[in-house]
Chimera marker file (.cmm) of the C-alpha trace (Angstrom):
<marker_set name="trace">
<marker id="1" x="-6.216" y="-20.144" z="17.262" r="1" g="1" b="0" radius="0.5"/>
<marker id="2" x="-9.062" y="-19.922" z="15.062" r="1" g="1" b="0" radius="0.5"/>
<marker id="3" x="-9.401" y="-16.151" z="15.842" r="1" g="1" b="0" radius="0.5"/>
<marker id="4" x="-6.120" y="-15.071" z="14.125" r="1" g="1" b="0" radius="0.5"/>
<marker id="5" x="-7.580" y="-16.217" z="10.981" r="1" g="1" b="0" radius="0.5"/>
<marker id="6" x="-10.313" y="-13.440" z="11.571" r="1" g="1" b="0" radius="0.5"/>
<marker id="7" x="-7.525" y="-11.075" z="10.898" r="1" g="1" b="0" radius="0.5"/>
<marker id="8" x="-8.005" y="-12.049" z="7.172" r="1" g="1" b="0" radius="0.5"/>
<marker id="9" x="-11.672" y="-10.494" z="7.057" r="1" g="1" b="0" radius="0.5"/>
<marker id="10" x="-10.231" y="-7.024" z="7.811" r="1" g="1" b="0" radius="0.5"/>
<marker id="11" x="-9.221" y="-6.212" z="4.257" r="1" g="1" b="0" radius="0.5"/>
<marker id="12" x="-12.174" y="-8.258" z="2.639" r="1" g="1" b="0" radius="0.5"/>
<marker id="13" x="-14.733" y="-6.268" z="4.575" r="1" g="1" b="0" radius="0.5"/>
<marker id="14" x="-12.948" y="-2.972" z="4.292" r="1" g="1" b="0" radius="0.5"/>
<marker id="15" x="-12.775" y="-3.135" z="0.333" r="1" g="1" b="0" radius="0.5"/>
<marker id="16" x="-16.182" y="-4.845" z="0.009" r="1" g="1" b="0" radius="0.5"/>
<marker id="17" x="-18.104" y="-1.940" z="1.596" r="1" g="1" b="0" radius="0.5"/>
<marker id="18" x="-17.528" y="0.448" z="-1.432" r="1" g="1" b="0" radius="0.5"/>
<marker id="19" x="-19.925" y="3.215" z="-0.131" r="1" g="1" b="0" radius="0.5"/>
<marker id="20" x="-17.349" y="3.880" z="2.637" r="1" g="1" b="0" radius="0.5"/>
<marker id="21" x="-14.524" y="5.035" z="0.136" r="1" g="1" b="0" radius="0.5"/>
<marker id="22" x="-16.559" y="6.137" z="-2.882" r="1" g="1" b="0" radius="0.5"/>
<marker id="23" x="-15.662" y="9.643" z="-2.997" r="1" g="1" b="0" radius="0.5"/>
<marker id="24" x="-12.640" y="12.039" z="-4.499" r="1" g="1" b="0" radius="0.5"/>
<marker id="25" x="-11.665" y="13.843" z="-1.244" r="1" g="1" b="0" radius="0.5"/>
<marker id="26" x="-9.315" y="13.675" z="0.362" r="1" g="1" b="0" radius="0.5"/>
<marker id="27" x="-6.676" y="13.431" z="-2.543" r="1" g="1" b="0" radius="0.5"/>
<marker id="28" x="-3.282" y="12.117" z="-1.958" r="1" g="1" b="0" radius="0.5"/>
<marker id="29" x="-0.710" y="13.066" z="-4.358" r="1" g="1" b="0" radius="0.5"/>
<marker id="30" x="-3.524" y="13.915" z="-6.970" r="1" g="1" b="0" radius="0.5"/>
<marker id="31" x="-5.050" y="10.411" z="-6.485" r="1" g="1" b="0" radius="0.5"/>
<marker id="32" x="-8.675" y="10.364" z="-5.416" r="1" g="1" b="0" radius="0.5"/>
<marker id="33" x="-9.556" y="8.866" z="-2.321" r="1" g="1" b="0" radius="0.5"/>
<marker id="34" x="-11.205" y="5.791" z="-4.138" r="1" g="1" b="0" radius="0.5"/>
<marker id="35" x="-7.966" y="4.876" z="-5.725" r="1" g="1" b="0" radius="0.5"/>
<marker id="36" x="-5.408" y="5.337" z="-2.794" r="1" g="1" b="0" radius="0.5"/>
<marker id="37" x="-7.516" y="3.760" z="-0.181" r="1" g="1" b="0" radius="0.5"/>
<marker id="38" x="-7.564" y="0.452" z="-2.242" r="1" g="1" b="0" radius="0.5"/>
<marker id="39" x="-4.048" y="0.664" z="-2.947" r="1" g="1" b="0" radius="0.5"/>
<marker id="40" x="-3.184" y="1.269" z="0.817" r="1" g="1" b="0" radius="0.5"/>
<marker id="41" x="-4.816" y="-2.307" z="1.501" r="1" g="1" b="0" radius="0.5"/>
<marker id="42" x="-2.213" y="-4.238" z="-0.746" r="1" g="1" b="0" radius="0.5"/>
<marker id="43" x="0.645" y="-3.663" z="1.665" r="1" g="1" b="0" radius="0.5"/>
<marker id="44" x="-1.747" y="-3.991" z="4.774" r="1" g="1" b="0" radius="0.5"/>
<marker id="45" x="-3.261" y="-7.151" z="3.561" r="1" g="1" b="0" radius="0.5"/>
<marker id="46" x="0.255" y="-8.646" z="2.817" r="1" g="1" b="0" radius="0.5"/>
<marker id="47" x="1.186" y="-7.657" z="6.482" r="1" g="1" b="0" radius="0.5"/>
<marker id="48" x="-1.871" y="-9.713" z="7.697" r="1" g="1" b="0" radius="0.5"/>
<marker id="49" x="-1.223" y="-12.671" z="5.691" r="1" g="1" b="0" radius="0.5"/>
<marker id="50" x="2.403" y="-12.665" z="6.882" r="1" g="1" b="0" radius="0.5"/>
<marker id="51" x="1.130" y="-12.171" z="10.609" r="1" g="1" b="0" radius="0.5"/>
<marker id="52" x="-1.328" y="-14.948" z="10.389" r="1" g="1" b="0" radius="0.5"/>
<marker id="53" x="0.952" y="-17.213" z="8.774" r="1" g="1" b="0" radius="0.5"/>
<marker id="54" x="3.453" y="-16.667" z="11.553" r="1" g="1" b="0" radius="0.5"/>
<marker id="55" x="0.926" y="-17.153" z="14.529" r="1" g="1" b="0" radius="0.5"/>
<marker id="56" x="-0.479" y="-20.214" z="12.821" r="1" g="1" b="0" radius="0.5"/>
<marker id="57" x="2.839" y="-21.707" z="12.407" r="1" g="1" b="0" radius="0.5"/>
<marker id="58" x="3.885" y="-20.815" z="15.758" r="1" g="1" b="0" radius="0.5"/>
<marker id="59" x="0.807" y="-22.507" z="17.305" r="1" g="1" b="0" radius="0.5"/>
<marker id="60" x="1.741" y="-25.934" z="16.059" r="1" g="1" b="0" radius="0.5"/>
<link id1="1" id2="2" r="1" g="1" b="0" radius="0.2"/>
<link id1="2" id2="3" r="1" g="1" b="0" radius="0.2"/>
<link id1="3" id2="4" r="1" g="1" b="0" radius="0.2"/>
<link id1="4" id2="5" r="1" g="1" b="0" radius="0.2"/>
<link id1="5" id2="6" r="1" g="1" b="0" radius="0.2"/>
<link id1="6" id2="7" r="1" g="1" b="0" radius="0.2"/>
<link id1="7" id2="8" r="1" g="1" b="0" radius="0.2"/>
<link id1="8" id2="9" r="1" g="1" b="0" radius="0.2"/>
<link id1="9" id2="10" r="1" g="1" b="0" radius="0.2"/>
<link id1="10" id2="11" r="1" g="1" b="0" radius="0.2"/>
<link id1="11" id2="12" r="1" g="1" b="0" radius="0.2"/>
<link id1="12" id2="13" r="1" g="1" b="0" radius="0.2"/>
<link id1="13" id2="14" r="1" g="1" b="0" radius="0.2"/>
<link id1="14" id2="15" r="1" g="1" b="0" radius="0.2"/>
<link id1="15" id2="16" r="1" g="1" b="0" radius="0.2"/>
<link id1="16" id2="17" r="1" g="1" b="0" radius="0.2"/>
<link id1="17" id2="18" r="1" g="1" b="0" radius="0.2"/>
<link id1="18" id2="19" r="1" g="1" b="0" radius="0.2"/>
<link id1="19" id2="20" r="1" g="1" b="0" radius="0.2"/>
<link id1="20" id2="21" r="1" g="1" b="0" radius="0.2"/>
<link id1="21" id2="22" r="1" g="1" b="0" radius="0.2"/>
<link id1="22" id2="23" r="1" g="1" b="0" radius="0.2"/>
<link id1="23" id2="24" r="1" g="1" b="0" radius="0.2"/>
<link id1="24" id2="25" r="1" g="1" b="0" radius="0.2"/>
<link id1="25" id2="26" r="1" g="1" b="0" radius="0.2"/>
<link id1="26" id2="27" r="1" g="1" b="0" radius="0.2"/>
<link id1="27" id2="28" r="1" g="1" b="0" radius="0.2"/>
<link id1="28" id2="29" r="1" g="1" b="0" radius="0.2"/>
<link id1="29" id2="30" r="1" g="1" b="0" radius="0.2"/>
<link id1="30" id2="31" r="1" g="1" b="0" radius="0.2"/>
<link id1="31" id2="32" r="1" g="1" b="0" radius="0.2"/>
<link id1="32" id2="33" r="1" g="1" b="0" radius="0.2"/>
<link id1="33" id2="34" r="1" g="1" b="0" radius="0.2"/>
<link id1="34" id2="35" r="1" g="1" b="0" radius="0.2"/>
<link id1="35" id2="36" r="1" g="1" b="0" radius="0.2"/>
<link id1="36" id2="37" r="1" g="1" b="0" radius="0.2"/>
<link id1="37" id2="38" r="1" g="1" b="0" radius="0.2"/>
<link id1="38" id2="39" r="1" g="1" b="0" radius="0.2"/>
<link id1="39" id2="40" r="1" g="1" b="0" radius="0.2"/>
<link id1="40" id2="41" r="1" g="1" b="0" radius="0.2"/>
<link id1="41" id2="42" r="1" g="1" b="0" radius="0.2"/>
<link id1="42" id2="43" r="1" g="1" b="0" radius="0.2"/>
<link id1="43" id2="44" r="1" g="1" b="0" radius="0.2"/>
<link id1="44" id2="45" r="1" g="1" b="0" radius="0.2"/>
<link id1="45" id2="46" r="1" g="1" b="0" radius="0.2"/>
<link id1="46" id2="47" r="1" g="1" b="0" radius="0.2"/>
<link id1="47" id2="48" r="1" g="1" b="0" radius="0.2"/>
<link id1="48" id2="49" r="1" g="1" b="0" radius="0.2"/>
<link id1="49" id2="50" r="1" g="1" b="0" radius="0.2"/>
<link id1="50" id2="51" r="1" g="1" b="0" radius="0.2"/>
<link id1="51" id2="52" r="1" g="1" b="0" radius="0.2"/>
<link id1="52" id2="53" r="1" g="1" b="0" radius="0.2"/>
<link id1="53" id2="54" r="1" g="1" b="0" radius="0.2"/>
<link id1="54" id2="55" r="1" g="1" b="0" radius="0.2"/>
<link id1="55" id2="56" r="1" g="1" b="0" radius="0.2"/>
<link id1="56" id2="57" r="1" g="1" b="0" radius="0.2"/>
<link id1="57" id2="58" r="1" g="1" b="0" radius="0.2"/>
<link id1="58" id2="59" r="1" g="1" b="0" radius="0.2"/>
<link id1="59" id2="60" r="1" g="1" b="0" radius="0.2"/>
</marker_set>
């Protein structure tokens, strides 16, 4: 049960480690990697929160 809460650490760690995405290339639709990497985690984080909510509610 408690292991599903660790899914919420994925975006936290991925966005906290700035040296991994602190560069311009590869660009996507003219946006540098720095920006679209961060923007990609908005729906990813939402999906992970939804999954943790559903799994935690199901376990009760």
